[in-house]
C-alpha positions in Angstrom: 19.8 -0.7 8.6 18.4 2.7 9.0 21.6 4.8 8.6 21.6 7.7 6.1 22.9 7.2 2.5 26.4 8.5 3.2 28.5 8.1 0.0 26.6 5.4 -1.8 23.8 7.5 -3.4 23.7 10.7 -5.3 20.9 12.9 -6.7 19.6 11.5 -9.9 19.2 13.9 -12.9 15.7 15.4 -13.2 15.0 13.7 -16.5 15.6 10.1 -15.2 13.0 8.0 -17.0 11.6 4.8 -15.9 10.8 1.8 -18.0 7.3 0.5 -18.8 6.2 -2.6 -16.9 6.5 -5.7 -19.0 6.3 -9.4 -18.4 9.0 -12.0 -18.9 8.5 -15.6 -17.8 9.8 -19.1 -18.7 6.9 -20.6 -16.8 3.3 -19.9 -17.7 0.6 -20.3 -15.0 -3.0 -20.8 -16.1 -6.1 -20.9 -13.8 -8.9 -22.8 -15.6 -12.5 -22.8 -14.5 -14.4 -25.8 -15.8 -18.2 -25.7 -15.6 -21.3 -27.6 -16.9 -24.6 -25.8 -16.7 -23.0 -23.0 -14.7 -21.9 -25.4 -12.1 -18.1 -26.0 -11.4 -16.8 -29.5 -12.2 -14.5 -31.2 -9.7 -12.3 -34.3 -9.9 -11.0 -33.9 -13.4 -7.5 -35.3 -13.9 -4.5 -33.9 -15.8 -4.9 -36.2 -18.8 -8.2 -34.5 -19.6 -6.5 -31.2 -20.4 -4.5 -30.1 -23.4 -2.7 -26.7 -23.6 -1.8 -24.9 -26.9 0.5 -21.9 -27.1 0.1 -20.1 -30.5 -1.4 -23.4 -31.7 1.5 -25.6 -30.5 0.7 -28.3 -28.0 2.6 -27.9 -24.7 3.8 -30.4 -22.1 2.1 -29.7 -18.7 4.6 -29.3 -15.9 2.2 -29.2 -13.0 -1.5 -29.7 -12.3 -3.5 -28.9 -9.2 -7.2 -28.6 -8.4 -8.6 -26.0 -6.0 -11.9 -26.0 -4.2 -13.6 -23.5 -1.8 -13.1 -26.1 1.0 -9.3 -26.0 0.7 -7.7 -25.5 4.1 -6.4 -22.0 4.5 -2.7 -21.3 5.1 -2.1 -18.6 7.7 0.8 -16.2 6.9 3.0 -15.5 9.9 3.1 -11.7 10.6 6.5 -10.1 10.9 7.6 -9.0 14.3 8.5 -5.3 14.1 10.0 -2.8 16.6 7.9 0.3 17.6 7.5 2.9 14.8 8.7 0.5 12.1 6.4 -0.5 9.3 6.7 -2.7 6.2 4.7 -3.2 3.0 5.5 -6.9 3.1 2.1 -8.6 2.4 0.4 -10.6 5.1 -2.5 -12.8 3.9 -4.5 -15.9 4.7 -4.2 -17.9 1.5 -7.5 -19.6 0.5 -8.4 -21.4 -2.7 -9.2 -18.0 -4.1 -9.5 -14.4 -2.9 -12.5 -12.2 -3.9 -12.4 -8.5 -4.5 -15.6 -6.4 -4.8 -15.1 -3.2 -6.8 -17.9 -0.6 -6.7 -17.5 1.6 -9.7 -19.1 5.0 -9.1 -17.0 6.6 -11.9 -19.0 4.8 -14.7 -22.3 4.0 -12.9 -25.3 6.3 -12.4 -25.9 7.2 -8.7 -29.3 5.5 -8.5 -27.9 2.1 -9.7 -25.1 2.3 -7.1 -27.6 2.2 -4.3 -29.3 -0.9 -5.7 -25.9 -2.6 -6.1 -25.1 -2.0 -2.4 -28.4 -3.4 -1.3 -27.8 -6.6 -3.4 -24.3 -6.9 -2.0 -25.5 -6.6 1.5 -28.0 -9.4 0.9 -25.2 -11.6 -0.4 -22.9 -10.8 2.5 -25.6 -11.8 5.0 -25.7 -15.3 3.5 -22.0 -15.7 2.5 -20.3 -18.9 3.4 -18.1 -18.6 6.5 -14.5 -18.2 5.7 -15.0 -16.5 2.3 -12.2 -14.0 2.0 -13.3 -10.6 0.6 -11.8 -7.2 0.0 -13.8 -4.1 -1.0 -12.7 -1.2 -3.2 -14.5 1.9 -4.6 -13.7 3.9 -7.7 -14.8 7.5 -8.0 -12.2 10.2 -8.6 -9.6 7.5 -7.5 -9.3 3.9 -6.4 -9.9 3.6 -2.6 -9.6 0.5 -0.4 -12.7 0.3 1.9 -11.7 -3.0 3.5 -8.7 -5.2 3.1 -9.0 -8.9 2.8 -11.2 -10.2 5.7 -13.6 -13.1 6.4 -15.6 -10.8 8.6 -18.7 -10.2 6.4 -20.3 -8.0 9.2 -17.4 -5.6 8.9 -17.9 -5.2 5.2 -21.7 -4.7 5.6 -21.0 -1.9 8.1 -18.7 -0.2 5.6 -21.3 -0.5 2.8 -24.2 0.9 5.0 -22.3 4.0 6.1 -23.4 7.5 5.2 -22.8 9.0 1.8 -21.7 5.8 0.2 -23.4 6.4 -3.2 -21.9 9.3 -5.0 -22.3 11.0 -8.4 -19.6 10.2 -11.0 -16.9 12.9 -11.2 -17.0 12.5 -15.0 -20.2 10.8 -16.0 -23.0 13.4 -16.3 -26.1 11.8 -18.0 -28.5 14.5 -16.7 -26.3 17.3 -18.0 -25.8 15.6 -21.3 -29.5 14.9 -21.6 -30.3 18.5 -20.9 -27.9 19.6 -23.7 -29.5 17.1 -26.1 -32.9 18.3 -25.1 -31.9 21.9 -25.8 -30.7 21.0 -29.3 -33.9 19.1 -30.0 -36.1 22.0 -28.7 -34.1 24.6 -30.6 -34.6 22.5 -33.8 -38.3 22.2 -33.2 -38.6 26.0 -32.6 -37.1 26.8 -35.9 -33.5 27.6 -35.0 -31.1 27.8 -37.9 -29.5 24.5 -39.1 -26.0 25.9 -38.3 -27.0 26.7 -34.7 -28.5 23.3 -34.1 -25.5 21.4 -35.7 -23.1 23.5 -33.6 -24.9 22.4 -30.4 -24.9 18.8 -31.5 -21.2 18.9 -32.3 -20.5 20.5 -28.9 -22.4 17.7 -27.2 -20.6 15.0 -29.3 -17.2 16.5 -28.4 -18.1 16.8 -24.7 -19.3 13.2 -24.6 -16.1 11.9 -26.2 -13.9 14.0 -23.8 -15.8 12.6 -20.8 -15.4 9.1 -22.2 -11.6 9.6 -22.6 -11.3 10.6 -19.0 -13.4 7.8 -17.7 -11.5 5.2 -19.7 -8.1 6.5 -18.6 -9.2 6.7 -14.9 -10.8 3.3 -15.0 -7.8 1.6 -16.6 -5.4 3.3 -14.2 -7.5 1.9 -11.3 -7.5 -1.6 -12.7 -3.8 -1.5 -13.3 -3.3 -0.3 -9.7 -5.4 -3.2 -8.5 -3.3 -5.6 -10.6 -0.1 -4.3 -8.9 -1.7 -4.6 -5.4 -3.1 -8.1 -6.1 0.1 -9.4 -7.7 1.5 -9.9 -4.2 -1.5 -11.9 -3.1 -0.9 -15.7 -3.6 -3.2 -17.7 -5.8 -6.2 -16.7 -7.9 -8.1 -13.5 -7.4 -11.7 -12.9 -8.5 -12.4 -9.3 -9.2 -16.1 -8.7 -9.2 -16.6 -5.3 -10.9 -19.9 -3.6 -10.5 -20.1 -1.0 -13.3 -22.0 0.4 -16.2 -18.6 0.1 -17.9 -17.4 2.2 -20.8 -17.4 1.6 -24.6 -14.6 -0.1 -26.4 -14.9 2.4 -29.2 -16.9 5.4 -30.3 -17.9 5.2 -34.0 -18.1 8.2 -36.3 -21.4 10.0 -35.8 -23.0 10.8 -39.2 -25.5 13.2 -37.5 -22.6 15.6 -36.6 -20.9 18.1 -39.0 -17.5 16.7 -38.1 -18.4 13.0 -37.8 -14.9 11.7 -37.3 -13.9 14.0 -34.5 -15.6 11.8 -31.9 -14.0 8.6 -33.2 -12.2 6.6 -30.5 -11.0 3.1 -30.0 -9.7 1.8 -26.6 -9.3 -1.9 -27.5 -5.5 -2.0 -27.3 -5.4 0.0 -24.0 -8.0 -2.4 -22.5 -6.0 -5.5 -23.7 -2.8 -4.2 -22.1 -4.6 -3.7 -18.8 -6.1 -7.2 -19.1 -2.6 -8.5 -19.6 -1.5 -6.9 -16.3 -4.5 -8.4 -14.5 -3.9 -11.8 -16.0 -0.2 -11.8 -15.1 -1.3 -11.1 -11.5 -3.8 -14.1 -11.7 -6.8 -11.8 -11.5 -10.0 -13.0 -13.2 -12.5 -10.2 -13.8 -16.3 -10.8 -13.4 -18.0 -7.6 -14.6 -21.6 -7.2 -13.4 -23.7 -4.5 -15.1 -24.9 -2.4 -12.2 -27.9 -1.1 -14.2 -29.5 -4.5 -14.1 -32.1 -5.3 -16.7 -31.9 -2.6 -19.4 -35.1 -0.7 -20.2 -35.6 0.2 -23.9 -34.7 3.9 -24.4 -38.1 4.7 -25.9 -39.8 4.1 -22.6 -37.4 6.7 -21.0 -37.8 9.4 -23.7 -36.8 12.7 -22.3 -39.6 15.1 -21.1 -38.4 17.8 -23.5 -38.7 15.5 -26.5 -42.1 14.3 -25.4 -43.3 17.9 -24.7 -41.9 19.2 -27.9 -43.7 16.5 -29.8 -46.9 18.1 -28.5 -45.7 21.5 -29.8 -44.8 22.8 -26.3 -41.6 24.6 -25.6 -39.9 23.3 -22.4 -40.2 26.7 -20.7 -44.0 26.7 -21.1 -44.8 23.1 -20.5 -45.1 23.3 -16.7 -47.4 26.3 -16.8 -50.0 24.5 -18.9 -50.0 27.3 -21.5 -50.3 27.5 -25.1 -49.4 25.8 -28.3 -46.4 26.9 -30.2 -46.2 27.1 -34.0 -50.0 27.3 -34.4 -52.0 25.3 -36.8 -52.0 21.6 -37.6 -49.1 21.9 -40.1 -46.8 23.5 -37.5 -47.7 20.8 -35.0 -47.0 18.0 -37.5 -43.6 19.5 -38.3 -42.6 19.6 -34.7 -43.9 16.1 -34.2 -41.8 14.8 -37.0 -38.7 16.6 -35.7 -39.2 15.3 -32.2 -39.9 11.8 -33.5 -36.7 11.8 -35.5 -34.7 13.1 -32.5 -36.2 10.4 -30.3 -35.3 7.7 -32.8 -31.7 9.1 -33.1 -31.3 9.2 -29.3 -32.6 5.6 -29.0 -30.2 4.4 -31.7 -27.3 6.0 -30.0 -28.2 4.6 -26.6 -28.6 1.1 -28.0 -25.2 1.3 -29.7 -23.5 2.6 -26.6 -25.0 -0.2 -24.5 -23.7 -2.7 -27.0 -20.2 -1.2 -26.9 -20.2 -1.1 -23.1 -21.3 -4.8 -22.9 -18.5 -5.6 -25.4 -16.0 -4.1 -23.0 -17.3 -6.3 -20.2 -17.1 -9.3 -22.4 -13.6 -8.6 -23.6 -12.2 -8.0 -20.1 -13.9 -11.1 -18.8 -12.7 -13.3 -21.7 -9.1 -11.9 -21.6 -8.7 -12.6 -17.9 -10.7 -15.9 -17.5 -13.8 -14.5 -15.8 -17.4 -14.1 -16.8 -19.6 -11.1 -17.6 -23.2 -10.7 -16.2 -25.4 -8.3 -18.0 -29.1 -7.6 -18.4 -30.1 -9.2 -15.1 -31.6 -7.8 -11.9 -30.3 -10.9 -10.0 -27.1 -9.1 -8.9 -27.0 -11.1 -5.7 -27.2 -14.4 -7.7 -24.5 -13.1 -10.1 -22.1 -12.5 -7.1 -22.8 -16.0 -5.8 -22.1 -17.6 -9.2 -18.9 -15.5 -9.7 -17.6 -16.5 -6.2 -18.6 -20.1 -6.6 -17.1 -20.6 -10.0 -14.0 -18.5 -9.3 -13.2 -20.5 -6.2 -13.3 -23.9 -8.1 -10.5 -24.1 -10.6 -7.5 -26.0 -11.9 -4.0 -24.5 -12.0 -1.8 -25.7 -14.9 1.8 -24.7 -15.6 4.0 -25.3 -18.6 7.3 -24.0 -20.0 6.9 -22.5 -23.5 10.6 -22.8 -24.3 10.7 -19.5 -26.2 13.6 -18.8 -28.5 13.3 -15.1 -27.9 11.2 -12.6 -26.1 10.1 -10.4 -29.0 7.1 -8.7 -27.4 4.6 -10.6 -29.4 1.2 -11.7 -28.1 0.9 -15.4 -27.6 -2.6 -16.8 -27.8 -3.6 -19.6 -25.4 -6.1 -22.4 -25.9 -7.1 -25.1 -23.5 -9.1 -28.2 -24.5 -10.9 -30.3 -21.9 -12.3 -33.8 -22.8 -16.0 -33.7 -22.3 -19.0 -31.4 -22.8 -17.7 -28.5 -20.6 -17.4 -24.8 -20.7 -14.0 -23.3 -19.8 -12.7 -19.9 -18.7 -9.1 -18.9 -18.6 -6.8 -16.0 -19.7 -6.4 -16.0 -23.5 -2.8 -15.0 -23.9 0.3 -13.2 -22.7 3.0 -10.9 -24.0 6.5 -12.4 -24.2 8.8 -9.4 -23.6 12.4 -8.9 -22.4 12.6 -6.6 -19.4 16.0 -5.5 -20.4 14.6 -4.1 -23.7 11.5 -2.5 -22.1 10.6 0.9 -23.6 10.7 4.0 -21.5 7.3 5.7 -20.8 7.7 8.6 -18.4 4.1 9.7 -18.8 2.9 6.3 -17.7 5.3 6.4 -14.8 4.1 9.8 -13.5 0.5 8.6 -13.8 1.3 5.4 -11.8 3.1 7.4 -9.1 0.2 9.8 -8.8 -2.1 6.9 -8.2 0.2 5.3 -5.6 0.4 8.5 -3.6 -3.4 9.0 -3.3 -4.8 8.6 0.3 -6.6 5.3 1.0 -5.1 3.7 -2.0 -4.2 0.0 -1.6 -0.7 -0.9 -0.3 1.7 -2.1 -3.0 4.3 -4.8 -2.6 6.0 -5.0 -5.9 9.1 -3.5 -4.3 9.5 -4.4 -0.6 10.8 -2.1 2.1 10.8 -1.3 5.8 10.5 2.2 7.1 10.8 3.9 10.5 8.6 7.0 11.1 9.1 8.9 14.3 9.4 12.5 15.6 12.8 14.2 15.7 14.3 14.2 19.2 14.3 17.9 19.9 13.2 20.6 17.5 9.9 22.2 16.9 9.4 25.3 14.8 6.7 27.5 13.3 7.9 28.0 9.7 10.4 25.3 8.8 11.9 25.2 5.4 10.3 21.8 4.6 6.8 23.1 5.1 5.1 25.4 2.5 4.4 28.7 4.3 0.8 28.8 3.1 0.2 25.3 4.8 2.0 26.1 8.0 -0.5 26.8 10.8 0.6 26.8 14.4 3.4 24.7 15.8 4.8 22.0 13.6 6.5 18.7 14.5 9.6 17.6 12.7 9.5 13.9 11.6 12.3 11.7 10.4 11.8 8.8 8.0 14.5 6.1 7.5 14.2 3.4 4.9 15.7 0.0 4.4 15.2 -1.5 0.9 16.3 -5.1 0.4 18.7 -5.4 -2.5 16.8 -8.4 -3.9 13.7 -6.2 -4.4 15.6 -3.7 -6.6 16.4 -4.0 -10.3 20.2 -3.6 -10.5 22.1 -3.3 -13.7 25.8 -4.1 -13.9 28.3 -2.3 -16.2 31.5 -3.6 -17.6 33.5 -2.2 -14.7 31.6 -4.4 -12.2 29.6 -1.5 -10.7 26.0 -2.3 -9.8 23.5 0.5 -10.6 20.0 1.2 -9.3 17.7 4.2 -9.6 15.0 4.7 -7.0 12.5 7.4 -6.1 11.4 8.0 -2.5 8.3 10.0 -1.9 6.3 10.9 1.2 3.0 12.8 1.2 1.0 13.7 4.3 -2.7 14.2 4.6 -5.0 15.4 7.4 -8.0 13.5 8.7 -10.1 14.9 5.8 -7.7 13.9 3.1 -6.3 17.4 2.6 -2.6 17.5 1.6 -0.3 18.8 4.3 3.2 18.3 3.0 5.2 16.5 0.4 8.8 15.3 0.0 10.2 13.6 -3.1 13.8 12.5 -3.8 15.5 10.5 -6.5 18.6 8.6 -5.7 21.2 6.7 -7.7 23.0 3.7 -6.1 26.3 2.9 -7.7 27.9 0.1 -5.7 31.1 -1.7 -6.4 31.2 -5.4 -5.8 32.3 -5.1 -2.1 29.6 -2.7 -1.2 27.0 -4.6 -3.2 27.8 -7.7 -1.2 27.6 -5.7 2.0 24.1 -4.4 1.3 23.0 -7.9 0.3 23.3 -8.7 4.0 21.5 -5.5 5.1 19.5 -3.1 3.0 19.8 0.1 0.9 19.3 3.0 3.2 17.8 6.5 2.7 16.9 9.3 5.1 14.1 11.9 4.7 12.5 14.6 6.9 9.1 16.2 6.9 7.1 18.6 9.1 3.6 18.1 10.2 1.0 20.2 12.1 -0.6 18.8 15.3 -3.6 16.5 14.9 -4.6 13.3 13.2 -2.7 12.7 10.0 -1.5 9.9 7.7 1.6 9.6 5.6 1.7 7.8 2.3 5.2 6.4 1.7 6.2 5.2 -1.8 9.4 3.7 -3.2 9.6 3.5 -6.9 12.2 1.5 -9.0 12.8 3.7 -12.0 14.3 0.9 -14.0 11.5 -1.7 -14.0 8.7 0.7 -12.7 7.9 -1.5 -9.7 6.4 0.3 -6.8 6.1 -0.3 -3.1 3.6 1.8 -1.0 2.3 1.9 2.5 0.1 4.3 4.5 1.0 5.1 8.1 -1.5 6.7 10.5 -0.1 9.3 12.9 -1.3 11.3 15.8 0.9 14.3 15.8 1.2 15.9 19.3 2.3 19.5 19.7 5.3 19.9 22.0 4.5 21.6 25.4 
C-alpha cells in the first residue's frame, strides 16, 4: 500500500488548473426547524409538510424527526499500525452537532471578552451529552477543540491566557483617530482640498479593510463547510461576530463617492450554498450586544472641537481657539455636522452588518440574534432549536443541471415558524469552471497550522524517520532554516481510488490529477520546511482494477530539526477541488 509511485505517476505540468467546487445531486435533503413562540414543535407527521422546488410541488421521499434526546451512535475507530495516520472522520453522531465560532477578525477586542464570559456561563449549565466543537477566527481559522461532550475541557480552553485578541484587519481606534484628525483640521480652518483628501483616504482605507475582512471570513466559513461536510447529520454553527456589511454604498461626502462602492451579496450567497450543502445552519449572534446610539459615544476630538479646543491643547486645560463668539459658533457647527455625519454612517454600517447576519441565517436555515445582551440565552435557544428538526428528502427529477439557483419553500399546516435552507445550485461537476485563484486560496487555508482536518478526500499516511541518514545541510531543507542536526523523514501515502475523481478517455485510460503537500511547523507555529508535488495518474483498465483493491501510492521526504514539531499533510484533487488534510504531531529526536 505504501510503495512508491513507480511508473504510474508523472509530474504534472505547472499550469495544471483545478475545477471550482460545485454541487450535483438527484436527492435534496432539507433540515426543517419548526417552532411556535421560539419553542421547537415535536410530533408533527409527514402529511403536515409540503415542499416546493422553484414553485413546483415535490413528492417527499423520506421523513424523519430528530430530537436532542436521540440516542447517540458511536463510530468505531479504525485500528492503525504505529506511525500510520488517517483523515477518515470519527464522530459520535447525535441529533445535531454544535460548533461555536469566536470571530476576532470582525469583533472589537472588548466585546470578545464579554462573549467568552457568556459562553462559559452557558457551558457550566449545558445539558450532559451536548456535543460541541470550538473554533476561532483571527488571521486564520483555528480549531480550539474538536467535537466533545466534555464541557469542562472547552471552558478550560476559553479561560486560557491571551484568548481575546485585536483584529488583524479591523482597526476602529485607528480609523476613529483619522476621522478625528479630518474633523479637527476642518474646524481649524484647513483648506477644503486638504480635508477632502483626508476623508477620501479614510474612505479608501475602510473599503480596503472591509474587502480583506470579507474575503478572510468567507474563506474561513468555506473551510468550515468542507470540514463539517464529513460530519453526519445537521450542524449548528453559532457565529459570534460583529459581522461585515453586505455592501458599501457610495459616499456623497467624498470627492470620489463611487470608489468605495462594494457589494458582497453574491459571494456571501455562494458561501451559504456550500454551508447548506454540508447541512450547516448558521446562527449569527452579534457579539456587541445591545447597540448604543453613536451620539452617546461621540469621539473626544469632536466633543472637544465643538468647544473650540484643538486636541493637542485639550488635556492641558489651555485656551480657546478661534477667539470670539463667531469663531466658536463656526467650530460648533462644523463639529455638529461631523458628529451627525459620523452617526449616520455608523447607523448605516450597523444595518448592513445585521443584513449580512440575516441573509446568512435565512439562506442556511438558522436564526440571527442581534441587539441583545442575553448572549447566553441566545446560545441556549440556538442549540435547543437547532437540535429539534425534521429531515425531508425528495428527488427534483431535473432534466438538466444548468447551474441555475433553485428556490425552496416549505409549508407546514398550522401556525408555526419554519427555518430551512432556501435553495441550491443545480450544476454538473463535469462542466465545472476552472478557478485557479480560488484553488490556491483554498490550499493556503488547508495548510495553516491548527486548521481543522478535512475529509473530502480520504487517505492514509505513514510518517517516520528514515532508517539511517542524518545531515546538517540537506538539499530538502532551506539553508537559512537549517540549524544543527536535521532528521530525515519519509512520508508514504495511500489514497483510495473511490476518493479520487477519475476521468476516462476514449482509449480506456483512467486519469486523475492530485497534489501532495507537506508543511512542517515548530511548537510556536513557525514554518520549518515545505514539500509540494503534483502527480498525474494515468491507469489502463488492468492497473485501475488493481488499485481499486489497494490504493494510489506516493512517496515524499522532508528534513526536520530536533524538537517538537507538527506536519500538516494535504492531498488535493485537482479535478473536483476536494481536499483531505491531517496534522501529525512529532517529537523529532536528534541522532546520537
